[in-house]
C-alpha positions as CSV (number, residue, x, y, z in Angstrom):
1,X,0.2,0.3,0.2
2,X,1.2,3.5,-1.1
3,X,0.4,6.2,1.0
4,X,1.1,9.8,0.1
5,X,0.5,12.1,3.1
6,X,0.3,16.2,1.9
7,X,0.5,19.5,3.9
8,X,-1.5,22.1,1.8
9,X,0.2,25.1,1.4
10,X,-0.4,28.2,4.0
11,X,-1.1,31.6,2.5
12,X,1.2,34.5,3.1
13,X,-0.5,35.6,6.6
14,X,1.7,37.0,9.8
15,X,2.0,33.6,11.3
16,X,3.7,32.2,8.0
17,X,6.7,34.4,9.0
18,X,7.4,33.7,5.0
19,X,9.1,37.0,4.6
20,X,11.8,36.2,7.2
21,X,12.0,33.1,7.1
22,X,14.1,33.7,3.6
23,X,16.9,35.7,5.7
24,X,17.7,32.1,7.2
25,X,17.0,30.3,3.3
26,X,14.5,28.2,5.1
27,X,11.2,26.7,3.5
28,X,8.6,26.9,6.5
29,X,9.0,27.3,10.3
30,X,7.8,23.9,11.1
31,X,6.9,20.5,9.9
32,X,3.6,19.3,9.8
33,X,3.6,17.3,13.3
34,X,-0.2,15.7,13.0
35,X,1.0,14.1,9.9
36,X,4.3,12.9,10.7
37,X,2.5,11.6,13.7
38,X,-0.1,10.1,11.5
39,X,2.6,8.2,9.3
40,X,3.8,6.3,12.9
41,X,0.2,5.1,13.7
42,X,0.0,3.8,10.0
43,X,0.7,0.0,9.9
44,X,4.8,-0.6,9.2
45,X,4.9,-2.6,5.8
46,X,2.7,0.6,4.0
47,X,4.7,2.8,1.7
48,X,4.7,6.1,3.2
49,X,5.9,9.2,1.8
50,X,5.0,12.8,2.7
51,X,4.9,16.4,0.7
52,X,4.3,19.7,2.8
53,X,3.7,21.9,-0.2
54,X,5.3,24.9,2.1
55,X,8.7,23.6,1.2
56,X,8.1,20.7,-2.3
57,X,6.2,21.0,-5.0
58,X,3.6,18.2,-5.1
59,X,3.6,16.8,-8.5
60,X,1.5,14.6,-10.7
61,X,3.6,11.9,-10.6
62,X,3.8,12.0,-6.6
63,X,-0.1,11.3,-6.8
64,X,-0.2,8.6,-9.3
65,X,2.1,6.8,-7.1
66,X,-0.1,6.5,-4.3
67,X,-3.1,4.1,-3.5
68,X,-4.4,7.1,-0.8
69,X,-3.4,10.8,-0.7
70,X,-3.9,11.9,3.0
71,X,-4.5,15.7,3.5
72,X,-4.5,17.1,6.9
73,X,-5.2,21.0,6.8
74,X,-6.0,23.9,9.2
75,X,-8.8,26.1,8.3
76,X,-6.3,28.8,6.7
77,X,-5.0,26.0,4.5
78,X,-8.0,24.9,2.8
79,X,-7.9,26.8,-0.1
80,X,-5.2,25.0,-1.2
81,X,-6.6,22.1,0.3
82,X,-9.2,22.1,-1.8
83,X,-6.9,22.6,-4.9
84,X,-5.1,18.9,-3.8
85,X,-8.3,17.8,-3.8
86,X,-9.3,18.6,-7.0
87,X,-6.1,17.4,-8.6
88,X,-6.6,13.7,-6.6
89,X,-10.4,13.8,-8.5
90,X,-8.7,14.6,-11.7
91,X,-6.1,11.6,-11.4
92,X,-8.5,9.5,-9.8
93,X,-7.0,8.9,-6.4
94,X,-8.5,8.1,-3.0
95,X,-8.6,10.9,-0.8
96,X,-8.7,10.5,3.3
97,X,-9.0,13.8,4.6
98,X,-8.3,14.8,8.5
99,X,-7.0,17.2,11.0
100,X,-9.1,20.5,12.2
101,X,-10.0,21.8,9.2
102,X,-12.3,18.9,8.1
103,X,-13.5,18.3,11.6
104,X,-15.2,21.2,11.5
105,X,-16.3,21.8,8.1
106,X,-16.8,17.9,7.0
107,X,-19.9,18.4,5.3
108,X,-18.6,20.5,2.8
109,X,-16.8,17.4,1.8
110,X,-18.6,15.0,-0.2
111,X,-15.8,14.7,-3.0
112,X,-13.5,13.2,-0.4
113,X,-13.8,9.5,0.0
114,X,-12.7,9.0,3.6
115,X,-12.8,11.6,6.3
116,X,-10.9,10.6,9.2
117,X,-12.3,12.9,12.1
118,X,-11.2,14.3,15.4
119,X,-8.4,12.5,16.8
120,X,-6.3,9.6,14.8
121,X,-5.6,7.4,17.8
122,X,-8.8,6.4,18.0
123,X,-10.2,7.1,14.1
124,X,-7.6,5.9,12.1
125,X,-7.3,1.9,13.0
126,X,-11.0,1.8,12.7
127,X,-9.9,3.0,8.9
128,X,-7.3,0.4,7.9
129,X,-9.6,-2.2,9.7
130,X,-11.8,-1.4,6.6
131,X,-8.9,-1.1,4.3
132,X,-7.8,-4.4,5.0
133,X,-11.7,-6.1,4.7
134,X,-12.3,-3.5,2.0
135,X,-15.2,-2.3,3.6
136,X,-14.4,1.7,3.2
137,X,-16.8,4.3,5.1
138,X,-16.8,8.0,4.1
139,X,-17.1,9.2,7.8
140,X,-15.0,8.1,10.3
141,X,-15.3,9.7,13.8
142,X,-16.0,9.1,17.7
143,X,-17.1,11.4,20.8
144,X,-14.3,10.1,22.7
145,X,-10.9,11.5,23.4
146,X,-8.2,9.8,22.8
147,X,-5.7,8.5,25.4
148,X,-2.2,10.5,24.3
149,X,0.3,8.1,26.0
150,X,-0.1,6.0,23.3
151,X,0.7,8.5,21.0
152,X,3.8,6.9,18.9
153,X,6.9,9.2,18.2
154,X,6.6,11.2,14.8
155,X,8.5,9.2,11.5
156,X,10.6,12.5,11.1
157,X,12.6,10.8,8.7
158,X,9.4,11.4,6.1
159,X,10.9,15.2,6.0
160,X,14.2,17.3,5.5
161,X,15.1,19.1,8.9
162,X,17.3,21.5,7.2
163,X,14.3,23.6,5.4
164,X,12.6,24.2,8.5
165,X,13.8,27.2,11.1
166,X,11.8,25.2,14.3
167,X,11.3,22.1,15.4
168,X,8.0,21.2,17.6
169,X,6.8,18.6,19.4
170,X,3.2,17.9,21.8
171,X,2.9,17.2,24.7
172,X,-1.0,17.9,25.7
173,X,-3.9,18.4,24.2
174,X,-6.9,20.6,25.5
175,X,-7.2,23.7,27.5
176,X,-9.1,24.5,31.2
177,X,-10.0,27.4,30.1
178,X,-13.4,28.3,27.9
179,X,-13.3,31.3,25.7
180,X,-16.4,32.1,23.8
181,X,-14.3,32.3,20.1
182,X,-11.9,29.5,20.5
183,X,-12.1,26.2,19.1
184,X,-9.5,24.5,20.9
185,X,-12.1,23.3,23.3
186,X,-14.2,21.9,20.9
187,X,-11.6,20.0,19.0
188,X,-9.4,19.0,22.6
189,X,-11.5,19.0,25.3
190,X,-11.4,21.1,28.5
191,X,-9.3,18.7,30.5
192,X,-5.7,18.6,29.2
193,X,-4.0,15.4,28.5
194,X,-0.6,14.8,28.9
195,X,1.8,12.6,27.6
196,X,4.5,10.9,30.6
197,X,8.1,12.5,30.6
198,X,9.6,9.4,29.2
199,X,7.5,10.4,26.0
200,X,8.7,13.8,26.3
201,X,11.9,12.7,26.8
202,X,12.1,9.9,23.6
203,X,10.7,12.8,21.3
204,X,13.5,15.3,22.4
205,X,16.0,12.5,21.7
206,X,14.9,11.8,18.3
207,X,15.0,15.2,17.3
208,X,18.5,15.2,18.9
209,X,20.1,12.4,17.6
210,X,18.3,13.4,14.0
211,X,21.3,16.4,14.2
212,X,18.4,19.2,15.2
213,X,20.1,22.1,17.2
214,X,18.1,25.4,17.9
215,X,14.8,26.5,18.4
216,X,11.8,23.7,19.8
217,X,8.2,24.9,20.2
218,X,5.9,23.0,22.4
219,X,2.7,23.2,20.3
220,X,0.8,23.1,23.0
221,X,-2.7,25.1,22.7
222,X,-1.8,25.6,26.5
223,X,1.3,24.2,28.1
224,X,0.0,25.3,31.9
225,X,-2.9,23.5,31.6
226,X,-1.5,21.1,34.5
227,X,0.4,22.9,36.1
228,X,1.2,20.0,38.6
229,X,2.4,17.6,36.5
230,X,4.8,20.6,34.6
231,X,6.3,21.4,37.8
232,X,6.7,18.1,39.6
233,X,7.6,15.7,36.3
234,X,8.0,17.1,33.3
235,X,10.3,20.8,33.1
236,X,12.3,18.5,36.0
237,X,13.0,15.8,33.7
238,X,13.9,18.1,30.7
239,X,16.3,20.4,32.7
240,X,17.8,17.3,33.6
241,X,18.1,15.7,29.6
242,X,19.2,19.5,28.6
243,X,22.0,19.1,30.9
244,X,23.1,16.3,30.0
245,X,23.2,17.1,26.3
246,X,24.3,20.5,26.8
247,X,21.4,22.7,26.0
248,X,21.1,22.1,22.3
249,X,17.8,23.5,21.9
250,X,15.6,26.4,23.2
251,X,11.5,26.4,24.1
252,X,8.9,28.8,23.2
253,X,5.1,27.7,23.6
254,X,2.1,29.1,24.1
255,X,0.2,29.5,27.5
256,X,-2.4,31.4,29.7
257,X,-1.8,34.7,31.3
258,X,-2.2,33.2,34.7
259,X,1.5,32.0,34.2
260,X,2.1,35.2,35.7
261,X,0.5,34.1,39.2
262,X,3.3,31.1,39.4
263,X,6.7,32.4,40.3
264,X,7.8,28.6,40.6
265,X,6.8,27.8,37.3
266,X,8.0,30.6,35.7
267,X,11.4,30.1,37.3
268,X,11.4,26.4,36.1
269,X,10.7,27.2,32.6
270,X,13.5,29.4,32.3
271,X,15.8,27.1,34.1
272,X,14.9,24.5,32.0
273,X,15.6,26.4,28.6
274,X,12.5,28.6,27.9
275,X,12.6,31.8,26.3
276,X,9.0,33.1,24.8
277,X,5.5,32.2,25.4
278,X,2.5,33.4,23.4
279,X,-0.2,34.5,25.5
280,X,-3.7,35.5,24.2
281,X,-4.2,39.0,25.8
282,X,-7.0,40.0,23.7
283,X,-8.3,43.4,24.9
284,X,-7.6,45.9,27.2
285,X,-11.1,46.6,27.7
286,X,-12.7,44.6,30.2
287,X,-15.9,44.7,29.0
288,X,-15.1,42.6,25.9
289,X,-12.9,40.3,28.0
290,X,-15.8,39.4,30.6
291,X,-18.2,39.3,26.8
292,X,-16.3,36.7,25.7
293,X,-15.1,34.2,28.5
294,X,-12.1,35.2,29.2
295,X,-11.9,35.0,32.8
296,X,-8.6,34.3,33.5
297,X,-7.5,38.0,31.6
298,X,-10.2,39.8,33.2
299,X,-9.8,41.4,36.7
300,X,-6.3,42.1,36.8
301,X,-4.1,44.5,35.8
302,X,-2.6,43.1,32.2
303,X,0.1,45.2,31.6
304,X,1.2,44.0,35.1
305,X,1.3,40.4,34.6
306,X,3.2,40.8,31.0
307,X,5.9,43.0,32.9
308,X,6.3,40.4,35.8
309,X,6.3,37.4,32.8
310,X,8.9,39.3,31.0
311,X,10.7,40.1,34.2
312,X,11.7,36.8,34.8
313,X,13.5,36.3,31.6
314,X,10.6,35.0,29.4
315,X,9.8,37.2,26.5
316,X,6.5,37.9,25.7
317,X,4.5,37.3,22.3
318,X,1.1,38.4,22.3
319,X,-2.6,38.1,20.7
320,X,-4.8,40.4,20.7
321,X,-8.5,40.9,18.7
322,X,-10.9,43.8,17.9
323,X,-14.7,43.4,17.3
324,X,-16.0,42.6,20.3
325,X,-19.9,43.8,20.8
326,X,-18.0,45.6,23.5
327,X,-15.5,47.2,22.0
328,X,-15.6,50.9,22.3
329,X,-14.8,53.1,19.3
330,X,-11.9,54.0,21.5
331,X,-10.6,50.6,21.7
332,X,-8.1,51.2,18.2
333,X,-5.9,54.0,20.2
334,X,-6.3,52.1,23.4
335,X,-5.0,49.0,22.5
336,X,-2.4,50.6,20.1
337,X,-1.1,52.3,23.1
338,X,-1.3,49.7,25.3
339,X,1.1,47.0,22.9
340,X,3.5,49.9,23.0
341,X,3.3,50.1,26.7
342,X,3.8,46.5,27.3
343,X,7.0,46.2,24.9
344,X,5.1,43.2,23.7
345,X,7.2,43.4,19.6
346,X,5.7,40.1,18.2
347,X,2.1,41.7,18.5
348,X,-0.5,39.2,16.8
349,X,-3.6,41.8,16.5
350,X,-6.6,39.9,14.7
351,X,-10.3,40.9,14.0
352,X,-12.7,39.0,16.2
353,X,-14.3,35.6,13.8
354,X,-16.4,32.4,15.3
355,X,-14.9,29.5,14.0
356,X,-17.1,26.5,13.9
357,X,-18.8,24.9,16.7
358,X,-17.6,28.0,19.3
359,X,-20.0,28.8,21.6
360,X,-19.5,32.5,19.7
361,X,-21.2,31.1,16.7
362,X,-24.1,29.7,18.2
363,X,-24.6,32.8,20.2
364,X,-24.2,35.0,16.6
365,X,-26.3,32.4,14.9
366,X,-29.3,32.9,17.4
367,X,-28.8,36.5,16.8
368,X,-29.4,35.9,12.9
369,X,-25.7,37.7,12.8
370,X,-23.7,34.7,11.0
371,X,-22.3,35.4,7.3
372,X,-20.0,32.4,6.1
373,X,-17.2,30.3,7.5
374,X,-14.4,31.2,8.8
375,X,-11.2,31.7,6.5
376,X,-9.0,30.6,9.5
377,X,-7.0,33.9,9.4
378,X,-8.0,36.8,11.7
379,X,-5.8,39.0,9.7
380,X,-6.9,39.1,6.5
381,X,-9.4,41.7,6.9
382,X,-12.6,39.3,6.8
383,X,-14.9,38.8,9.4
384,X,-17.8,36.3,9.2
385,X,-20.8,37.5,11.1
386,X,-22.5,41.4,11.6
387,X,-20.5,43.0,14.1
388,X,-21.9,45.7,16.9
389,X,-19.5,48.4,15.8
390,X,-20.2,50.1,12.2
391,X,-18.0,47.3,9.9
392,X,-16.3,50.4,7.9
393,X,-15.3,52.4,11.6
394,X,-13.9,48.7,12.3
395,X,-11.7,47.8,9.8
396,X,-10.7,51.4,9.2
397,X,-9.6,51.3,13.3
398,X,-8.2,48.0,12.4
399,X,-5.7,49.1,9.7
400,X,-4.8,52.2,12.0
401,X,-3.8,49.8,14.6
402,X,-1.8,47.5,12.1
403,X,-0.5,50.6,10.4
404,X,0.7,52.5,13.5
405,X,1.9,49.4,15.3
406,X,4.3,47.6,12.2
407,X,5.2,51.0,11.2
408,X,9.3,51.3,12.0
409,X,9.1,54.4,14.2
410,X,6.8,52.5,16.3
411,X,7.8,48.9,16.0
412,X,11.8,50.1,16.7
413,X,10.6,51.8,19.6
414,X,9.1,49.2,21.1
415,X,11.7,46.9,20.2
416,X,14.3,48.8,22.4
417,X,11.5,49.7,25.0
418,X,11.5,45.7,25.7
419,X,15.0,45.6,25.1
420,X,16.0,47.8,27.7
421,X,14.0,46.1,30.8
422,X,14.3,42.8,29.6
423,X,17.1,40.9,31.8
424,X,17.3,37.3,30.6
425,X,18.3,34.5,33.0
426,X,21.0,33.5,30.6
427,X,22.7,34.7,27.4
428,X,20.7,34.8,24.4
429,X,23.4,34.9,21.6
430,X,22.4,31.7,19.2
431,X,25.5,32.1,16.8
432,X,25.4,29.6,14.0
433,X,25.3,29.8,10.5
434,X,21.9,30.4,10.1
435,X,22.4,33.9,12.4
436,X,25.2,34.7,10.6
437,X,23.6,34.8,7.2
438,X,20.4,36.4,8.9
439,X,22.6,39.3,10.2
440,X,24.6,39.9,6.8
441,X,21.5,39.4,4.6
442,X,19.4,42.1,7.3
443,X,22.4,44.5,7.0
444,X,21.7,44.5,2.7
445,X,18.2,44.4,3.0
446,X,16.9,46.8,5.9
447,X,20.3,48.3,6.6
448,X,20.5,49.6,3.0
449,X,17.8,48.8,0.8
450,X,14.8,49.3,3.4
451,X,12.7,52.1,4.2
452,X,13.6,51.5,7.7
453,X,17.8,51.7,7.4
454,X,17.6,54.6,9.9
455,X,15.6,53.0,12.6
456,X,18.0,49.5,11.9
457,X,21.1,51.6,12.3
458,X,19.5,52.8,15.7
459,X,18.8,49.6,17.0
460,X,21.8,48.2,15.7
461,X,24.7,49.8,17.5
462,X,22.3,50.2,20.3
463,X,22.0,47.0,20.8
464,X,25.7,46.3,19.9
465,X,27.1,48.7,22.7
466,X,24.2,48.8,25.2
467,X,23.3,44.9,25.2
468,X,25.5,42.9,23.6
469,X,23.8,39.9,25.3
470,X,20.9,40.6,23.4
471,X,22.1,41.3,19.9
472,X,21.0,38.2,18.4
473,X,17.7,39.2,19.7
474,X,17.6,42.6,18.3
475,X,18.6,41.6,14.6
476,X,15.8,38.9,14.5
477,X,13.2,41.4,16.0
478,X,14.4,44.0,13.2
479,X,13.5,40.7,10.6
480,X,10.0,40.3,12.0
481,X,9.2,43.4,11.5
482,X,10.3,43.3,7.6
483,X,7.8,40.6,7.3
484,X,4.8,41.8,9.7
485,X,5.6,45.1,7.1
486,X,5.5,43.3,3.9
487,X,2.1,40.8,5.2
488,X,0.6,44.1,6.4
489,X,1.4,46.4,3.2
490,X,-0.4,43.2,1.2
491,X,-3.4,43.3,2.4
492,X,-3.5,47.2,0.7
493,X,-3.3,45.5,-2.4
């Protein structure tokens, strides 16, 4: 049996880092961890080939080789996924689709032979059994949650790791919080399910022995969902492993703002090798936080919490949203000021949308305000419901935020403001070939040819002489800023 696993292409968004990746000659930020894990769940005697369309061209020869084409995608990849499905239908190859997008929108895919939905640890064995008996069904689904302690190691040998800027692994699924606009609890539940420390160490070993050195992203939607296990078992085990291997990796992840309430956990994360954490902050407006059931963010000083996490040596990357019913017209200026004051350099601001299955979608359907399916990107100026605020006012205000926070003046000011106060607990100076390449390209592209060249050189020399420990981080931020501006500008064209 020949199985072709296909990961569709990402559009150019703030999250793609497409323009930043060119500075290090990489094709994509992360490998398709889900498909690599799916490959491990397939029978060992089946032939497997993986094509990540973000790094490699999908050819008709690849499709013709296969008996089944497996496609996994998120909503933001839907356009590319649909194109792959059309190509497979023309060539008359059977299609098996799964992952978050197809689980949420399965009713739109009657043109797919088999939909393997929800979590593959449960539904994929059912599909495999039916392949062996020749009795395939259209839909394979379940109401149960998978036991992630049985999840196998990803098949890393199916990809070329040197095409990616970072590796990734998953420790847990699910989130204890239940924000109205978020589909994580719909897809993975509210009770975090965690792997064992032996599984985590085995995955780190696999990456290490594959030759990888550098960043590793824990893709958990809320890494701190089970704080007790992290502190007692997981982080101590990773810390011991890192010391034994002479610190080959540095980590980042996603977490909730209540990380600021646990000093022991923050210290452990930093001592283990974590350098950055993405947090969904959403809004400085208390009414908007209460509206979307963001209880962990409400009734707290958000700026103080952010500063506390940064003071422990973790860079905070933030997600923000405008378009809540309770957003006043002043939200655009207020959010811009909040981002500047917080020193959050990587500030992802998007328009509110209602993904399928969420509480927000159900409420808006009752109110007759839903318009269409979620595009998967909350930064492409699309909104899939009728907002309370005048739509033109909302879009104009959103564009003004982006134009301001990503402009060289505001962006570089925010970078220097963050670096002035940031005191990492260990040296951040990742010198390797990729870093040298990025530095040289940034000098020519940003310092010579770029519109931001005056700001670039100010940051270059300021960080070199005033904060030399953070010089590599300063250059990274300059490159990120270039990407954010390119994406933002492209949306106006």
